[in-house]
N, C-alpha and C positions, 0 to 999 in steps of 0.2 A: 481801876484806873489810877487811883491815888498812889498805889504802889509804884506804878510806872513813873508818875510825876516826881515822886520823892527820889526814885532811883536816878533819874536823869538830872535832877538838881545836884545830886552828889557827883555824878560823872562829869558834869560841866566844871567842877572845881579842879579836875585832873587834866592837865595839858595833853596827856596821851589820848584823850578823847575829844580833842579840839583840832580836827583836820584843818590844814592851812589853805589848801588849794581847791578851787571849784571843780565839780565833776564835769568831765568833757561833754557829756550829753546836755547838761544845763547850759554850758557855754554855747554849744551849737544851736540849741533851741532859742536862746535869748537873741542871738544875732540874726537868726532866721525870721523870728516872729515879732520882736518888739522894736518899735522905732526908737532910735537913740534920743535920749532926753525924756522919755516917757516915765510915768510914775508907776513903779513896780514894787510889789510886796513879796518878800520872802517869808512865807507863812511857816512858822516853826523853824526859825533861823539858827537855832543851836548856838554854836560859838562864833558864827558870823562869816564863814568863808564865802557864801554866795552874796551876802549883803556887801561885803568888801568888793567883790568882783563887780557887782552892779554899780556901785559908787565910782569905782576907778575907771570904768569905761563910759561914764557919762549919763547914767540914769539917775532919776530922782528916786533914791532907794529908801525903802521902808523895810523894817524887820520887826517881827514879833515872835515871842516865845513864852511858854508858860513858866519856864525856869528863870528866876531872877539871876542865877549864876550864869546862865547862857547869855542873857542880855549884858551883864557885866563884862563877860569875855568878849562879846561883840563890840561893845563900846571901846574896850581896851585895844582890840585889833584895829579898829578904825582910827583911833588916836595915834597909834604907832605908825600908821601910814598916812597921816594928815588927810583923812577922808571924813566925809559927813554922811549921816543917814538918820532917819527918824526912827526911834526904837520904842517899843512898848512891851510891857509884860502883859500877856493876854492869852486866853484859852482859844484854841482853834474853833470852838463852838460859839464864841461870843466876841466878835471882832470890834474894836473901838473905832471903826471907820464909817463914813457916810456911804449911802447907796451909790452905785455907779461911780466909784472914786478912782479905781486903778485901771491903768492901761494894760496891765499884765500881772501875772502872779505865778510864783513857783512854790511848790510844796514838796520837798524832796525827802522821802523816807521818814515821814512824820505820822501820817494818819493811822498807820497800822498799829501804833502803840495805844490806840484808843478802843473803846467799845463801839458796837454797832450804832447805838443811839448817838454818841458824840460824833462819830464819823458822818452820820447823816446830817446832823446839825452843821458840821463843818462844811459839808458839800453845799448846803443851802447858803451858808455865809459866804463861801467863795463866789457863788453865783450872785449874791446880793451886792458885794463890793466891787465887782468887775463892771466896767463900762460895756454897754451893748456892742457886740461884735469883737470884743477883746478875748484873749486866750489865757488859759492857765495850763501849767505843766505840773502834773502830779505823778509822783512815783510811789507805788505800793508793792507789797509782796504778793506773789500769786501762790496757788496751791502746790506748785512744783518746786518751790523753794525748799532746800534741804531741812530747814527748821521744822517744817510742817510734819514730816514723816513720823518722827518720834515724839511729837508734842502730845499733850493731854487734851483730848477733844471735848469741848463743851457743846459745840455745834459744828456744822460743816466748816464754818468760817472762823469762829471764835475758839481759841486754844490757849493753853499755857505752855510756854517753852520748857522743854525737858531735854537739855543737852548735857551729856555726860563727858564728852571729849573736851578737855581743858584747852586744847590747841586750837579749837575752832572759835570764831568770833562770837557765835551764838552763846557760848558758855557764860559770858557776862550778862546775857539776857535771861539766864536760867530762872524759872519761876515767874517770869513776867507774862501777863496776859498779852495776846497779840491777835490781830484780825487779818486773815488772809482773803484773797479775792480770786474768783474766776471771772471770765468776761461778762457773764450774766449779772453778777453782783456789781461789777463796775457800772454797767448800764443802768441798773436799778438805782444805785446810790446817787448817780449823777444825772438822773433822768430830766432834770430841769434844763440842761444844756441842749442847745439846738444841734450841736455836733460833738461826737465823742470818737476819738481815734485812739486805738489801743495797740501799742507795740510792746515788744519784749526785750528786756535787757538780761542776758544770762552771762554770769561770770563763774566759770568752773575752776576748781582747785585740786591740787594734789593728783595730777595726772587724770583729771576729769572724774575723780571719785565722788565728788559732791559739788553742788553749785548753788550760788545765790541766784534767785530767779525772780525778777521784778516785772511789773507792768509799768511802762512809761505812757501816761495818758495825756492826750491833748484835748482840752475842753474849750469849746467856743460858745460864748454866751449869745 
């Protein structure tokens, strides 16, 4: 896990790894499920694109990330756009917020860079900080993602990325531990939630020769 954390701290220094625009599915989910003005956390906010979006459309935005460089980038992005949000450096497994605090939460492409133990703690923390009846939107990688096929398997779900093709985005993740999911594992990890909806996001590349394959999970406390 420490290898991943150090890797991302370095990547957050590079503006090439600081996407500017929110993901379309996040925008759709937020407008459909979160009441305007609500208190929303972007868990693992990275360089801040979703915190910026939440702030500019009228939410009480919070962001946290393990990477100090990510938080610095997020703060800079907000200042450039005259926006405000509350930011913290924190681990996904130990959140600095009160119980039942948030009206909603997003965690986009974050959890799979952790070990099973940390992911389970993060799931419990997500449940703890959400208000009863509120929702979280969590995106993780599933076993059909192209990275999984050639990875070095430590277990069914825990692998080390082994990508030889420098043209693929996974090459920058080479050597990093990663945790993949099937639907049963999603249900087990997030078993505290009263409702779990699992949908699929598939993005194919190079004439459908390989694909990013994610689960978009809606959790209701």
